[in-house]
C-alpha positions as CSV (number, residue, x, y, z in Angstrom):
1,M,0.0,0.0,0.0
2,K,1.4,3.4,-1.0
3,I,1.3,6.3,1.4
4,F,0.6,9.6,-0.3
5,R,2.3,12.5,1.2
6,K,1.2,16.1,0.7
7,K,3.7,18.0,-1.5
8,K,4.6,21.4,-0.2
9,A,3.7,24.0,-2.8
10,F,2.5,27.6,-3.2
11,T,-1.2,28.2,-3.4
12,L,-2.8,30.3,-6.1
13,I,-3.6,33.1,-3.6
14,E,0.1,33.2,-2.4
15,M,1.3,33.5,-6.0
16,V,-1.2,36.3,-6.8
17,V,-0.1,38.2,-3.7
18,V,3.6,37.8,-4.7
19,L,2.9,39.0,-8.2
20,F,0.9,42.0,-6.9
21,I,3.8,43.0,-4.6
22,I,6.3,42.7,-7.5
23,T,4.0,44.8,-9.7
24,L,3.8,47.5,-7.0
25,L,7.6,47.6,-6.7
26,I,8.0,48.0,-10.4
27,L,5.5,50.8,-10.5
28,V,7.4,52.6,-7.8
29,I,10.9,52.0,-9.2
30,L,10.4,52.7,-13.0
31,P,9.4,56.4,-12.7
32,N,12.4,57.0,-10.4
33,V,14.8,55.4,-12.9
34,G,13.5,57.7,-15.7
35,A,14.0,60.8,-13.4
36,Q,17.5,59.7,-12.5
37,R,18.4,59.2,-16.1
38,Q,17.2,62.7,-17.0
39,H,19.2,64.2,-14.1
40,A,22.3,62.3,-15.1
41,Q,21.9,63.6,-18.7
42,K,21.4,67.2,-17.5
43,T,24.5,67.0,-15.2
44,G,26.6,65.5,-18.1
45,D,25.5,68.3,-20.4
46,E,26.4,71.0,-17.9
47,A,29.8,69.4,-17.4
48,F,30.4,69.3,-21.2
49,I,29.4,72.9,-21.6
50,S,31.9,73.8,-18.8
51,T,34.6,71.8,-20.7
52,V,34.0,73.7,-23.9
53,E,34.0,77.0,-22.1
54,T,37.3,76.1,-20.4
55,Q,38.8,75.1,-23.8
56,R,37.6,78.4,-25.3
57,E,39.4,80.3,-22.5
58,L,42.6,78.4,-23.0
59,Y,42.4,79.2,-26.7
60,Q,41.9,82.9,-26.0
61,N,44.9,82.9,-23.6
62,A,47.1,81.2,-26.2
63,Y,46.0,83.3,-29.2
64,E,45.9,86.8,-27.7
65,G,42.2,87.1,-26.9
66,T,40.9,85.9,-30.2
67,T,37.4,84.4,-29.8
68,P,37.4,80.9,-31.4
69,S,34.7,79.1,-33.3
70,L,34.0,75.4,-32.7
71,T,36.0,74.7,-35.8
72,D,38.9,76.6,-34.5
73,L,38.9,74.7,-31.3
74,K,38.8,71.4,-33.2
75,D,41.5,72.4,-35.7
76,K,43.9,73.4,-32.9
77,D,43.2,70.2,-30.9
78,Y,41.3,71.9,-28.1
79,L,38.3,69.6,-28.8
80,T,38.3,66.1,-30.0
81,E,36.2,65.1,-33.0
82,R,33.6,63.5,-30.7
83,Q,33.4,66.7,-28.6
84,F,33.1,68.8,-31.7
85,K,30.2,66.7,-33.0
86,R,28.5,66.9,-29.6
87,A,28.9,70.6,-29.4
88,Q,27.4,71.0,-32.8
89,Q,24.4,68.9,-31.8
90,M,24.0,71.0,-28.7
91,K,24.3,74.1,-30.9
92,L,27.0,75.6,-28.7
93,N,28.6,78.8,-29.8
94,P,31.6,79.7,-27.7
């Protein structure tokens, strides 16, 4: 004669409760992730603008106060090609 033992398992209600809690956590976390991403982008843009301004000042010191264009900064190696393209996309005019 076989003896049947009860298998331990989750009930349907327990699974629904767990899924509900996970859903609530996702709803709380996702908006914060988006806000943090926007804040990081804004901070990065501000740092980049500061870099371009510093490079412009260095150019002016080296070339007797001449105000450079972005192309001048790139041609004299004050900006890399990548920085130059980003500055153009941001429409920065030193």
